[in-house]
PDB file of N, CA, C and O in Angstrom:
ATOM      1  N   UNK A   1     -56.862 118.726 -23.156  1.00  0.00           N
ATOM      2  CA  UNK A   1     -56.415 117.980 -24.319  1.00  0.00           C
ATOM      3  C   UNK A   1     -56.576 118.843 -25.562  1.00  0.00           C
ATOM      4  O   UNK A   1     -57.628 119.445 -25.773  1.00  0.00           O
ATOM      5  N   UNK A   2     -55.542 118.902 -26.378  1.00  0.00           N
ATOM      6  CA  UNK A   2     -55.616 119.755 -27.571  1.00  0.00           C
ATOM      7  C   UNK A   2     -56.540 119.185 -28.638  1.00  0.00           C
ATOM      8  O   UNK A   2     -56.792 117.981 -28.680  1.00  0.00           O
ATOM      9  N   UNK A   3     -57.033 120.053 -29.486  1.00  0.00           N
ATOM     10  CA  UNK A   3     -57.920 119.643 -30.574  1.00  0.00           C
ATOM     11  C   UNK A   3     -57.168 119.460 -31.885  1.00  0.00           C
ATOM     12  O   UNK A   3     -57.593 118.680 -32.737  1.00  0.00           O
ATOM     13  N   UNK A   4     -56.075 120.158 -32.053  1.00  0.00           N
ATOM     14  CA  UNK A   4     -55.321 120.110 -33.304  1.00  0.00           C
ATOM     15  C   UNK A   4     -54.505 118.821 -33.346  1.00  0.00           C
ATOM     16  O   UNK A   4     -53.892 118.424 -32.355  1.00  0.00           O
ATOM     17  N   UNK A   5     -54.509 118.171 -34.523  1.00  0.00           N
ATOM     18  CA  UNK A   5     -53.885 116.861 -34.668  1.00  0.00           C
ATOM     19  C   UNK A   5     -52.388 116.884 -34.336  1.00  0.00           C
ATOM     20  O   UNK A   5     -51.887 115.982 -33.664  1.00  0.00           O
ATOM     21  N   UNK A   6     -51.685 117.901 -34.802  1.00  0.00           N
ATOM     22  CA  UNK A   6     -50.241 117.960 -34.528  1.00  0.00           C
ATOM     23  C   UNK A   6     -49.971 118.159 -33.038  1.00  0.00           C
ATOM     24  O   UNK A   6     -48.993 117.634 -32.506  1.00  0.00           O
ATOM     25  N   UNK A   7     -50.834 118.913 -32.371  1.00  0.00           N
ATOM     26  CA  UNK A   7     -50.676 119.120 -30.933  1.00  0.00           C
ATOM     27  C   UNK A   7     -50.956 117.835 -30.163  1.00  0.00           C
ATOM     28  O   UNK A   7     -50.306 117.554 -29.157  1.00  0.00           O
ATOM     29  N   UNK A   8     -51.926 117.057 -30.641  1.00  0.00           N
ATOM     30  CA  UNK A   8     -52.222 115.763 -30.014  1.00  0.00           C
ATOM     31  C   UNK A   8     -51.005 114.848 -30.128  1.00  0.00           C
ATOM     32  O   UNK A   8     -50.626 114.172 -29.172  1.00  0.00           O
ATOM     33  N   UNK A   9     -50.401 114.840 -31.316  1.00  0.00           N
ATOM     34  CA  UNK A   9     -49.213 114.010 -31.522  1.00  0.00           C
ATOM     35  C   UNK A   9     -48.061 114.470 -30.628  1.00  0.00           C
ATOM     36  O   UNK A   9     -47.361 113.638 -30.051  1.00  0.00           O
ATOM     37  N   UNK A  10     -47.858 115.768 -30.507  1.00  0.00           N
ATOM     38  CA  UNK A  10     -46.788 116.283 -29.661  1.00  0.00           C
ATOM     39  C   UNK A  10     -46.967 115.826 -28.223  1.00  0.00           C
ATOM     40  O   UNK A  10     -45.993 115.477 -27.556  1.00  0.00           O
ATOM     41  N   UNK A  11     -48.208 115.825 -27.738  1.00  0.00           N
ATOM     42  CA  UNK A  11     -48.477 115.381 -26.373  1.00  0.00           C
ATOM     43  C   UNK A  11     -48.064 113.923 -26.208  1.00  0.00           C
ATOM     44  O   UNK A  11     -47.423 113.565 -25.221  1.00  0.00           O
ATOM     45  N   UNK A  12     -48.429 113.085 -27.169  1.00  0.00           N
ATOM     46  CA  UNK A  12     -48.085 111.661 -27.094  1.00  0.00           C
ATOM     47  C   UNK A  12     -46.568 111.455 -27.141  1.00  0.00           C
ATOM     48  O   UNK A  12     -46.021 110.669 -26.368  1.00  0.00           O
ATOM     49  N   UNK A  13     -45.898 112.161 -28.046  1.00  0.00           N
ATOM     50  CA  UNK A  13     -44.446 112.028 -28.178  1.00  0.00           C
ATOM     51  C   UNK A  13     -43.751 112.510 -26.906  1.00  0.00           C
ATOM     52  O   UNK A  13     -42.801 111.885 -26.435  1.00  0.00           O
ATOM     53  N   UNK A  14     -44.229 113.619 -26.357  1.00  0.00           N
ATOM     54  CA  UNK A  14     -43.620 114.149 -25.133  1.00  0.00           C
ATOM     55  C   UNK A  14     -43.798 113.202 -23.957  1.00  0.00           C
ATOM     56  O   UNK A  14     -42.909 113.087 -23.114  1.00  0.00           O
ATOM     57  N   UNK A  15     -44.943 112.521 -23.893  1.00  0.00           N
ATOM     58  CA  UNK A  15     -45.155 111.547 -22.824  1.00  0.00           C
ATOM     59  C   UNK A  15     -44.169 110.394 -22.935  1.00  0.00           C
ATOM     60  O   UNK A  15     -43.623 109.941 -21.929  1.00  0.00           O
ATOM     61  N   UNK A  16     -43.939 109.914 -24.163  1.00  0.00           N
ATOM     62  CA  UNK A  16     -42.984 108.821 -24.363  1.00  0.00           C
ATOM     63  C   UNK A  16     -41.563 109.258 -23.998  1.00  0.00           C
ATOM     64  O   UNK A  16     -40.834 108.522 -23.334  1.00  0.00           O
ATOM     65  N   UNK A  17     -41.175 110.457 -24.433  1.00  0.00           N
ATOM     66  CA  UNK A  17     -39.841 110.962 -24.113  1.00  0.00           C
ATOM     67  C   UNK A  17     -39.671 111.147 -22.613  1.00  0.00           C
ATOM     68  O   UNK A  17     -38.615 110.842 -22.058  1.00  0.00           O
ATOM     69  N   UNK A  18     -40.723 111.651 -21.956  1.00  0.00           N
ATOM     70  CA  UNK A  18     -40.674 111.863 -20.515  1.00  0.00           C
ATOM     71  C   UNK A  18     -40.469 110.544 -19.791  1.00  0.00           C
ATOM     72  O   UNK A  18     -39.699 110.474 -18.833  1.00  0.00           O
ATOM     73  N   UNK A  19     -41.152 109.495 -20.243  1.00  0.00           N
ATOM     74  CA  UNK A  19     -41.013 108.183 -19.621  1.00  0.00           C
ATOM     75  C   UNK A  19     -39.584 107.661 -19.785  1.00  0.00           C
ATOM     76  O   UNK A  19     -38.993 107.160 -18.829  1.00  0.00           O
ATOM     77  N   UNK A  20     -39.029 107.778 -20.994  1.00  0.00           N
ATOM     78  CA  UNK A  20     -37.661 107.318 -21.230  1.00  0.00           C
ATOM     79  C   UNK A  20     -36.665 108.091 -20.369  1.00  0.00           C
ATOM     80  O   UNK A  20     -35.747 107.509 -19.790  1.00  0.00           O
ATOM     81  N   UNK A  21     -36.854 109.399 -20.293  1.00  0.00           N
ATOM     82  CA  UNK A  21     -35.945 110.230 -19.498  1.00  0.00           C
ATOM     83  C   UNK A  21     -36.014 109.859 -18.027  1.00  0.00           C
ATOM     84  O   UNK A  21     -34.987 109.800 -17.351  1.00  0.00           O
ATOM     85  N   UNK A  22     -37.228 109.607 -17.521  1.00  0.00           N
ATOM     86  CA  UNK A  22     -37.369 109.234 -16.109  1.00  0.00           C
ATOM     87  C   UNK A  22     -36.695 107.904 -15.826  1.00  0.00           C
ATOM     88  O   UNK A  22     -36.103 107.722 -14.763  1.00  0.00           O
ATOM     89  N   UNK A  23     -36.779 106.961 -16.781  1.00  0.00           N
ATOM     90  CA  UNK A  23     -36.135 105.659 -16.596  1.00  0.00           C
ATOM     91  C   UNK A  23     -34.627 105.828 -16.475  1.00  0.00           C
ATOM     92  O   UNK A  23     -34.002 105.242 -15.591  1.00  0.00           O
ATOM     93  N   UNK A  24     -34.046 106.625 -17.358  1.00  0.00           N
ATOM     94  CA  UNK A  24     -32.593 106.820 -17.337  1.00  0.00           C
ATOM     95  C   UNK A  24     -32.166 107.541 -16.064  1.00  0.00           C
ATOM     96  O   UNK A  24     -31.170 107.167 -15.444  1.00  0.00           O
ATOM     97  N   UNK A  25     -32.913 108.577 -15.669  1.00  0.00           N
ATOM     98  CA  UNK A  25     -32.580 109.291 -14.428  1.00  0.00           C
ATOM     99  C   UNK A  25     -32.674 108.363 -13.228  1.00  0.00           C
ATOM    100  O   UNK A  25     -31.864 108.445 -12.305  1.00  0.00           O
ATOM    101  N   UNK A  26     -33.666 107.481 -13.244  1.00  0.00           N
ATOM    102  CA  UNK A  26     -33.834 106.539 -12.151  1.00  0.00           C
ATOM    103  C   UNK A  26     -32.650 105.579 -12.072  1.00  0.00           C
ATOM    104  O   UNK A  26     -32.193 105.239 -10.981  1.00  0.00           O
ATOM    105  N   UNK A  27     -32.152 105.143 -13.238  1.00  0.00           N
ATOM    106  CA  UNK A  27     -30.987 104.253 -13.245  1.00  0.00           C
ATOM    107  C   UNK A  27     -29.764 104.945 -12.665  1.00  0.00           C
ATOM    108  O   UNK A  27     -28.977 104.327 -11.948  1.00  0.00           O
ATOM    109  N   UNK A  28     -29.605 106.223 -12.973  1.00  0.00           N
ATOM    110  CA  UNK A  28     -28.476 106.986 -12.431  1.00  0.00           C
ATOM    111  C   UNK A  28     -28.603 107.088 -10.915  1.00  0.00           C
ATOM    112  O   UNK A  28     -27.635 106.867 -10.188  1.00  0.00           O
ATOM    113  N   UNK A  29     -29.795 107.423 -10.447  1.00  0.00           N
ATOM    114  CA  UNK A  29     -30.000 107.562  -9.002  1.00  0.00           C
ATOM    115  C   UNK A  29     -29.787 106.237  -8.286  1.00  0.00           C
ATOM    116  O   UNK A  29     -29.204 106.204  -7.203  1.00  0.00           O
ATOM    117  N   UNK A  30     -30.253 105.145  -8.883  1.00  0.00           N
ATOM    118  CA  UNK A  30     -30.068 103.826  -8.281  1.00  0.00           C
ATOM    119  C   UNK A  30     -28.588 103.470  -8.196  1.00  0.00           C
ATOM    120  O   UNK A  30     -28.121 102.954  -7.181  1.00  0.00           O
ATOM    121  N   UNK A  31     -27.857 103.751  -9.270  1.00  0.00           N
ATOM    122  CA  UNK A  31     -26.421 103.458  -9.274  1.00  0.00           C
ATOM    123  C   UNK A  31     -25.712 104.275  -8.194  1.00  0.00           C
ATOM    124  O   UNK A  31     -24.815 103.767  -7.521  1.00  0.00           O
ATOM    125  N   UNK A  32     -26.112 105.537  -8.027  1.00  0.00           N
ATOM    126  CA  UNK A  32     -25.486 106.376  -7.006  1.00  0.00           C
ATOM    127  C   UNK A  32     -25.807 105.861  -5.605  1.00  0.00           C
ATOM    128  O   UNK A  32     -24.953 105.905  -4.720  1.00  0.00           O
ATOM    129  N   UNK A  33     -27.027 105.377  -5.398  1.00  0.00           N
ATOM    130  CA  UNK A  33     -27.383 104.822  -4.089  1.00  0.00           C
ATOM    131  C   UNK A  33     -26.583 103.560  -3.804  1.00  0.00           C
ATOM    132  O   UNK A  33     -26.141 103.346  -2.675  1.00  0.00           O
ATOM    133  N   UNK A  34     -26.392 102.715  -4.828  1.00  0.00           N
ATOM    134  CA  UNK A  34     -25.596 101.509  -4.635  1.00  0.00           C
ATOM    135  C   UNK A  34     -24.145 101.861  -4.311  1.00  0.00           C
ATOM    136  O   UNK A  34     -23.498 101.199  -3.499  1.00  0.00           O
ATOM    137  N   UNK A  35     -23.651 102.909  -4.955  1.00  0.00           N
ATOM    138  CA  UNK A  35     -22.289 103.375  -4.647  1.00  0.00           C
ATOM    139  C   UNK A  35     -22.204 103.814  -3.191  1.00  0.00           C
ATOM    140  O   UNK A  35     -21.235 103.494  -2.502  1.00  0.00           O
ATOM    141  N   UNK A  36     -23.212 104.548  -2.718  1.00  0.00           N
ATOM    142  CA  UNK A  36     -23.220 105.001  -1.327  1.00  0.00           C
ATOM    143  C   UNK A  36     -23.249 103.826  -0.353  1.00  0.00           C
ATOM    144  O   UNK A  36     -22.609 103.866   0.698  1.00  0.00           O
ATOM    145  N   UNK A  37     -24.001 102.772  -0.712  1.00  0.00           N
ATOM    146  CA  UNK A  37     -24.057 101.586   0.142  1.00  0.00           C
ATOM    147  C   UNK A  37     -22.689 100.921   0.210  1.00  0.00           C
ATOM    148  O   UNK A  37     -22.238 100.532   1.287  1.00  0.00           O
ATOM    149  N   UNK A  38     -22.027 100.787  -0.941  1.00  0.00           N
ATOM    150  CA  UNK A  38     -20.682 100.196  -0.967  1.00  0.00           C
ATOM    151  C   UNK A  38     -19.697 101.055  -0.178  1.00  0.00           C
ATOM    152  O   UNK A  38     -18.808 100.542   0.502  1.00  0.00           O
ATOM    153  N   UNK A  39     -19.873 102.361  -0.280  1.00  0.00           N
ATOM    154  CA  UNK A  39     -18.997 103.294   0.427  1.00  0.00           C
ATOM    155  C   UNK A  39     -19.183 103.156   1.934  1.00  0.00           C
ATOM    156  O   UNK A  39     -18.210 103.135   2.688  1.00  0.00           O
ATOM    157  N   UNK A  40     -20.434 103.064   2.364  1.00  0.00           N
ATOM    158  CA  UNK A  40     -20.720 102.947   3.796  1.00  0.00           C
ATOM    159  C   UNK A  40     -20.209 101.628   4.356  1.00  0.00           C
ATOM    160  O   UNK A  40     -19.764 101.559   5.502  1.00  0.00           O
ATOM    161  N   UNK A  41     -20.276 100.582   3.536  1.00  0.00           N
ATOM    162  CA  UNK A  41     -19.822  99.265   3.984  1.00  0.00           C
ATOM    163  C   UNK A  41     -18.311  99.132   3.888  1.00  0.00           C
ATOM    164  O   UNK A  41     -17.736  98.153   4.364  1.00  0.00           O
ATOM    165  N   UNK A  42     -17.666 100.122   3.267  1.00  0.00           N
ATOM    166  CA  UNK A  42     -16.217 100.094   3.040  1.00  0.00           C
ATOM    167  C   UNK A  42     -15.814  98.788   2.362  1.00  0.00           C
ATOM    168  O   UNK A  42     -14.848  98.126   2.740  1.00  0.00           O
ATOM    169  N   UNK A  43     -16.594  98.455   1.354  1.00  0.00           N
ATOM    170  CA  UNK A  43     -16.399  97.225   0.605  1.00  0.00           C
ATOM    171  C   UNK A  43     -15.160  97.316  -0.279  1.00  0.00           C
ATOM    172  O   UNK A  43     -14.664  98.405  -0.569  1.00  0.00           O
ATOM    173  N   UNK A  44     -14.673  96.159  -0.699  1.00  0.00           N
ATOM    174  CA  UNK A  44     -13.480  96.116  -1.538  1.00  0.00           C
ATOM    175  C   UNK A  44     -13.783  96.476  -2.988  1.00  0.00           C
ATOM    176  O   UNK A  44     -12.871  96.809  -3.744  1.00  0.00           O
ATOM    177  N   UNK A  45     -15.051  96.415  -3.383  1.00  0.00           N
ATOM    178  CA  UNK A  45     -15.382  96.681  -4.782  1.00  0.00           C
ATOM    179  C   UNK A  45     -15.993  98.069  -4.974  1.00  0.00           C
ATOM    180  O   UNK A  45     -16.930  98.237  -5.754  1.00  0.00           O
ATOM    181  N   UNK A  46     -15.465  99.048  -4.270  1.00  0.00           N
ATOM    182  CA  UNK A  46     -15.916 100.441  -4.448  1.00  0.00           C
ATOM    183  C   UNK A  46     -15.532 100.920  -5.850  1.00  0.00           C
ATOM    184  O   UNK A  46     -16.299 101.630  -6.501  1.00  0.00           O
ATOM    185  N   UNK A  47     -14.349 100.529  -6.304  1.00  0.00           N
ATOM    186  CA  UNK A  47     -13.894 100.927  -7.630  1.00  0.00           C
ATOM    187  C   UNK A  47     -14.794 100.392  -8.735  1.00  0.00           C
ATOM    188  O   UNK A  47     -15.088 101.091  -9.705  1.00  0.00           O
ATOM    189  N   UNK A  48     -15.227  99.148  -8.577  1.00  0.00           N
ATOM    190  CA  UNK A  48     -16.115  98.555  -9.573  1.00  0.00           C
ATOM    191  C   UNK A  48     -17.459  99.269  -9.590  1.00  0.00           C
ATOM    192  O   UNK A  48     -18.017  99.539 -10.653  1.00  0.00           O
ATOM    193  N   UNK A  49     -17.967  99.567  -8.412  1.00  0.00           N
ATOM    194  CA  UNK A  49     -19.250 100.269  -8.345  1.00  0.00           C
ATOM    195  C   UNK A  49     -19.117 101.697  -8.869  1.00  0.00           C
ATOM    196  O   UNK A  49     -20.058 102.237  -9.449  1.00  0.00           O
ATOM    197  N   UNK A  50     -17.955 102.305  -8.667  1.00  0.00           N
ATOM    198  CA  UNK A  50     -17.724 103.639  -9.218  1.00  0.00           C
ATOM    199  C   UNK A  50     -17.809 103.603 -10.741  1.00  0.00           C
ATOM    200  O   UNK A  50     -18.428 104.474 -11.353  1.00  0.00           O
ATOM    201  N   UNK A  51     -17.190 102.599 -11.349  1.00  0.00           N
ATOM    202  CA  UNK A  51     -17.205 102.531 -12.815  1.00  0.00           C
ATOM    203  C   UNK A  51     -18.610 102.273 -13.342  1.00  0.00           C
ATOM    204  O   UNK A  51     -18.973 102.786 -14.400  1.00  0.00           O
ATOM    205  N   UNK A  52     -19.402 101.492 -12.627  1.00  0.00           N
ATOM    206  CA  UNK A  52     -20.798 101.258 -13.030  1.00  0.00           C
ATOM    207  C   UNK A  52     -21.588 102.563 -12.940  1.00  0.00           C
ATOM    208  O   UNK A  52     -22.361 102.894 -13.839  1.00  0.00           O
ATOM    209  N   UNK A  53     -21.388 103.291 -11.860  1.00  0.00           N
ATOM    210  CA  UNK A  53     -22.094 104.555 -11.664  1.00  0.00           C
ATOM    211  C   UNK A  53     -21.669 105.597 -12.692  1.00  0.00           C
ATOM    212  O   UNK A  53     -22.510 106.300 -13.253  1.00  0.00           O
ATOM    213  N   UNK A  54     -20.377 105.696 -12.936  1.00  0.00           N
ATOM    214  CA  UNK A  54     -19.877 106.649 -13.931  1.00  0.00           C
ATOM    215  C   UNK A  54     -20.406 106.310 -15.317  1.00  0.00           C
ATOM    216  O   UNK A  54     -20.715 107.203 -16.106  1.00  0.00           O
ATOM    217  N   UNK A  55     -20.508 105.037 -15.607  1.00  0.00           N
ATOM    218  CA  UNK A  55     -21.041 104.602 -16.894  1.00  0.00           C
ATOM    219  C   UNK A  55     -22.509 104.996 -17.042  1.00  0.00           C
ATOM    220  O   UNK A  55     -22.927 105.449 -18.108  1.00  0.00           O
ATOM    221  N   UNK A  56     -23.285 104.826 -15.985  1.00  0.00           N
ATOM    222  CA  UNK A  56     -24.698 105.210 -16.023  1.00  0.00           C
ATOM    223  C   UNK A  56     -24.839 106.716 -16.240  1.00  0.00           C
ATOM    224  O   UNK A  56     -25.709 107.166 -16.984  1.00  0.00           O
ATOM    225  N   UNK A  57     -23.977 107.484 -15.586  1.00  0.00           N
ATOM    226  CA  UNK A  57     -24.004 108.941 -15.750  1.00  0.00           C
ATOM    227  C   UNK A  57     -23.632 109.319 -17.185  1.00  0.00           C
ATOM    228  O   UNK A  57     -24.265 110.187 -17.786  1.00  0.00           O
ATOM    229  N   UNK A  58     -22.603 108.665 -17.730  1.00  0.00           N
ATOM    230  CA  UNK A  58     -22.182 108.961 -19.096  1.00  0.00           C
ATOM    231  C   UNK A  58     -23.263 108.612 -20.118  1.00  0.00           C
ATOM    232  O   UNK A  58     -23.438 109.325 -21.107  1.00  0.00           O
ATOM    233  N   UNK A  59     -23.980 107.530 -19.884  1.00  0.00           N
ATOM    234  CA  UNK A  59     -25.068 107.158 -20.790  1.00  0.00           C
ATOM    235  C   UNK A  59     -26.181 108.202 -20.757  1.00  0.00           C
ATOM    236  O   UNK A  59     -26.782 108.509 -21.787  1.00  0.00           O
ATOM    237  N   UNK A  60     -26.451 108.741 -19.580  1.00  0.00           N
ATOM    238  CA  UNK A  60     -27.475 109.782 -19.472  1.00  0.00           C
ATOM    239  C   UNK A  60     -27.047 111.044 -20.210  1.00  0.00           C
ATOM    240  O   UNK A  60     -27.876 111.727 -20.810  1.00  0.00           O
ATOM    241  N   UNK A  61     -25.753 111.354 -20.166  1.00  0.00           N
ATOM    242  CA  UNK A  61     -25.238 112.513 -20.892  1.00  0.00           C
ATOM    243  C   UNK A  61     -25.354 112.282 -22.391  1.00  0.00           C
ATOM    244  O   UNK A  61     -25.744 113.184 -23.132  1.00  0.00           O
ATOM    245  N   UNK A  62     -25.019 111.080 -22.837  1.00  0.00           N
ATOM    246  CA  UNK A  62     -25.072 110.761 -24.259  1.00  0.00           C
ATOM    247  C   UNK A  62     -26.492 110.888 -24.805  1.00  0.00           C
ATOM    248  O   UNK A  62     -26.686 111.237 -25.970  1.00  0.00           O
ATOM    249  N   UNK A  63     -27.473 110.606 -23.967  1.00  0.00           N
ATOM    250  CA  UNK A  63     -28.874 110.702 -24.388  1.00  0.00           C
ATOM    251  C   UNK A  63     -29.437 112.109 -24.208  1.00  0.00           C
ATOM    252  O   UNK A  63     -30.583 112.378 -24.566  1.00  0.00           O
ATOM    253  N   UNK A  64     -28.627 112.997 -23.653  1.00  0.00           N
ATOM    254  CA  UNK A  64     -29.053 114.383 -23.505  1.00  0.00           C
ATOM    255  C   UNK A  64     -29.958 114.624 -22.320  1.00  0.00           C
ATOM    256  O   UNK A  64     -30.684 115.618 -22.290  1.00  0.00           O
ATOM    257  N   UNK A  65     -29.934 113.750 -21.357  1.00  0.00           N
ATOM    258  CA  UNK A  65     -30.821 113.868 -20.201  1.00  0.00           C
ATOM    259  C   UNK A  65     -30.170 114.670 -19.085  1.00  0.00           C
ATOM    260  O   UNK A  65     -30.844 115.403 -18.361  1.00  0.00           O
ATOM    261  N   UNK A  66     -28.858 114.528 -18.951  1.00  0.00           N
ATOM    262  CA  UNK A  66     -28.100 115.279 -17.952  1.00  0.00           C
ATOM    263  C   UNK A  66     -27.078 116.124 -18.704  1.00  0.00           C
ATOM    264  O   UNK A  66     -26.495 115.668 -19.687  1.00  0.00           O
ATOM    265  N   UNK A  67     -26.863 117.340 -18.249  1.00  0.00           N
ATOM    266  CA  UNK A  67     -25.855 118.211 -18.855  1.00  0.00           C
ATOM    267  C   UNK A  67     -24.474 117.666 -18.530  1.00  0.00           C
ATOM    268  O   UNK A  67     -24.257 117.102 -17.458  1.00  0.00           O
ATOM    269  N   UNK A  68     -23.539 117.837 -19.462  1.00  0.00           N
ATOM    270  CA  UNK A  68     -22.211 117.248 -19.281  1.00  0.00           C
ATOM    271  C   UNK A  68     -21.464 117.815 -18.088  1.00  0.00           C
ATOM    272  O   UNK A  68     -20.702 117.095 -17.443  1.00  0.00           O
ATOM    273  N   UNK A  69     -21.668 119.095 -17.780  1.00  0.00           N
ATOM    274  CA  UNK A  69     -20.992 119.665 -16.610  1.00  0.00           C
ATOM    275  C   UNK A  69     -21.546 119.081 -15.313  1.00  0.00           C
ATOM    276  O   UNK A  69     -20.801 118.848 -14.362  1.00  0.00           O
ATOM    277  N   UNK A  70     -22.844 118.851 -15.281  1.00  0.00           N
ATOM    278  CA  UNK A  70     -23.467 118.217 -14.119  1.00  0.00           C
ATOM    279  C   UNK A  70     -22.904 116.820 -13.937  1.00  0.00           C
ATOM    280  O   UNK A  70     -22.584 116.413 -12.820  1.00  0.00           O
ATOM    281  N   UNK A  71     -22.785 116.086 -15.034  1.00  0.00           N
ATOM    282  CA  UNK A  71     -22.251 114.729 -14.972  1.00  0.00           C
ATOM    283  C   UNK A  71     -20.812 114.727 -14.482  1.00  0.00           C
ATOM    284  O   UNK A  71     -20.438 113.903 -13.647  1.00  0.00           O
ATOM    285  N   UNK A  72     -20.004 115.647 -14.999  1.00  0.00           N
ATOM    286  CA  UNK A  72     -18.608 115.713 -14.564  1.00  0.00           C
ATOM    287  C   UNK A  72     -18.501 116.051 -13.083  1.00  0.00           C
ATOM    288  O   UNK A  72     -17.641 115.516 -12.383  1.00  0.00           O
ATOM    289  N   UNK A  73     -19.365 116.932 -12.607  1.00  0.00           N
ATOM    290  CA  UNK A  73     -19.366 117.281 -11.187  1.00  0.00           C
ATOM    291  C   UNK A  73     -19.727 116.067 -10.343  1.00  0.00           C
ATOM    292  O   UNK A  73     -19.084 115.797  -9.328  1.00  0.00           O
ATOM    293  N   UNK A  74     -20.756 115.335 -10.760  1.00  0.00           N
ATOM    294  CA  UNK A  74     -21.173 114.140 -10.012  1.00  0.00           C
ATOM    295  C   UNK A  74     -20.056 113.093  -9.981  1.00  0.00           C
ATOM    296  O   UNK A  74     -19.770 112.511  -8.935  1.00  0.00           O
ATOM    297  N   UNK A  75     -19.432 112.861 -11.131  1.00  0.00           N
ATOM    298  CA  UNK A  75     -18.367 111.860 -11.197  1.00  0.00           C
ATOM    299  C   UNK A  75     -17.161 112.284 -10.369  1.00  0.00           C
ATOM    300  O   UNK A  75     -16.520 111.446  -9.735  1.00  0.00           O
ATOM    301  N   UNK A  76     -16.847 113.573 -10.368  1.00  0.00           N
ATOM    302  CA  UNK A  76     -15.710 114.052  -9.577  1.00  0.00           C
ATOM    303  C   UNK A  76     -15.969 113.854  -8.089  1.00  0.00           C
ATOM    304  O   UNK A  76     -15.073 113.459  -7.343  1.00  0.00           O
ATOM    305  N   UNK A  77     -17.184 114.128  -7.666  1.00  0.00           N
ATOM    306  CA  UNK A  77     -17.520 113.946  -6.248  1.00  0.00           C
ATOM    307  C   UNK A  77     -17.457 112.473  -5.858  1.00  0.00           C
ATOM    308  O   UNK A  77     -16.971 112.126  -4.782  1.00  0.00           O
ATOM    309  N   UNK A  78     -17.958 111.605  -6.751  1.00  0.00           N
ATOM    310  CA  UNK A  78     -17.905 110.172  -6.470  1.00  0.00           C
ATOM    311  C   UNK A  78     -16.454 109.689  -6.405  1.00  0.00           C
ATOM    312  O   UNK A  78     -16.096 108.899  -5.532  1.00  0.00           O
ATOM    313  N   UNK A  79     -15.628 110.168  -7.330  1.00  0.00           N
ATOM    314  CA  UNK A  79     -14.224 109.761  -7.351  1.00  0.00           C
ATOM    315  C   UNK A  79     -13.508 110.218  -6.086  1.00  0.00           C
ATOM    316  O   UNK A  79     -12.678 109.499  -5.530  1.00  0.00           O
ATOM    317  N   UNK A  80     -13.841 111.411  -5.647  1.00  0.00           N
ATOM    318  CA  UNK A  80     -13.238 111.941  -4.419  1.00  0.00           C
ATOM    319  C   UNK A  80     -13.629 111.075  -3.221  1.00  0.00           C
ATOM    320  O   UNK A  80     -12.789 110.754  -2.380  1.00  0.00           O
ATOM    321  N   UNK A  81     -14.895 110.704  -3.148  1.00  0.00           N
ATOM    322  CA  UNK A  81     -15.357 109.844  -2.056  1.00  0.00           C
ATOM    323  C   UNK A  81     -14.684 108.473  -2.108  1.00  0.00           C
ATOM    324  O   UNK A  81     -14.286 107.925  -1.080  1.00  0.00           O
ATOM    325  N   UNK A  82     -14.561 107.927  -3.322  1.00  0.00           N
ATOM    326  CA  UNK A  82     -13.927 106.607  -3.480  1.00  0.00           C
ATOM    327  C   UNK A  82     -12.463 106.668  -3.062  1.00  0.00           C
ATOM    328  O   UNK A  82     -11.957 105.745  -2.424  1.00  0.00           O
ATOM    329  N   UNK A  83     -11.784 107.753  -3.421  1.00  0.00           N
ATOM    330  CA  UNK A  83     -10.380 107.895  -3.046  1.00  0.00           C
ATOM    331  C   UNK A  83     -10.212 108.017  -1.543  1.00  0.00           C
ATOM    332  O   UNK A  83      -9.271 107.465  -0.972  1.00  0.00           O
ATOM    333  N   UNK A  84     -11.114 108.732  -0.907  1.00  0.00           N
ATOM    334  CA  UNK A  84     -11.042 108.895   0.543  1.00  0.00           C
ATOM    335  C   UNK A  84     -11.317 107.565   1.242  1.00  0.00           C
ATOM    336  O   UNK A  84     -10.731 107.279   2.286  1.00  0.00           O
ATOM    337  N   UNK A  85     -12.194 106.765   0.680  1.00  0.00           N
ATOM    338  CA  UNK A  85     -12.561 105.483   1.312  1.00  0.00           C
ATOM    339  C   UNK A  85     -11.441 104.461   1.189  1.00  0.00           C
ATOM    340  O   UNK A  85     -11.294 103.598   2.054  1.00  0.00           O
ATOM    341  N   UNK A  86     -10.652 104.548   0.126  1.00  0.00           N
ATOM    342  CA  UNK A  86      -9.598 103.549  -0.066  1.00  0.00           C
ATOM    343  C   UNK A  86      -8.336 103.868   0.729  1.00  0.00           C
ATOM    344  O   UNK A  86      -7.448 103.021   0.823  1.00  0.00           O
ATOM    345  N   UNK A  87      -8.232 105.054   1.299  1.00  0.00           N
ATOM    346  CA  UNK A  87      -7.044 105.412   2.081  1.00  0.00           C
ATOM    347  C   UNK A  87      -7.045 104.764   3.426  1.00  0.00           C
ATOM    348  O   UNK A  87      -6.115 104.962   4.208  1.00  0.00           O
TER     349      UNK A  87
END
């Protein structure tokens, strides 16, 4: 634990930011798992789940938690899977 007051504050702020970032990442992972479940079940609402998942990914990008290229890659892969499932 640091002794300097500003360093103590940085530790506290970083812990709060880390918690927020983990929550957002967890939401993205959960949305992707739900998409996979819908995909495996060949459900009729794959498109709806895709939009929910893409939205979660976009929110993570807006908050600076995921890089935009990573998000675009993830969304492209999901879209490709959704297109293959609907054929």
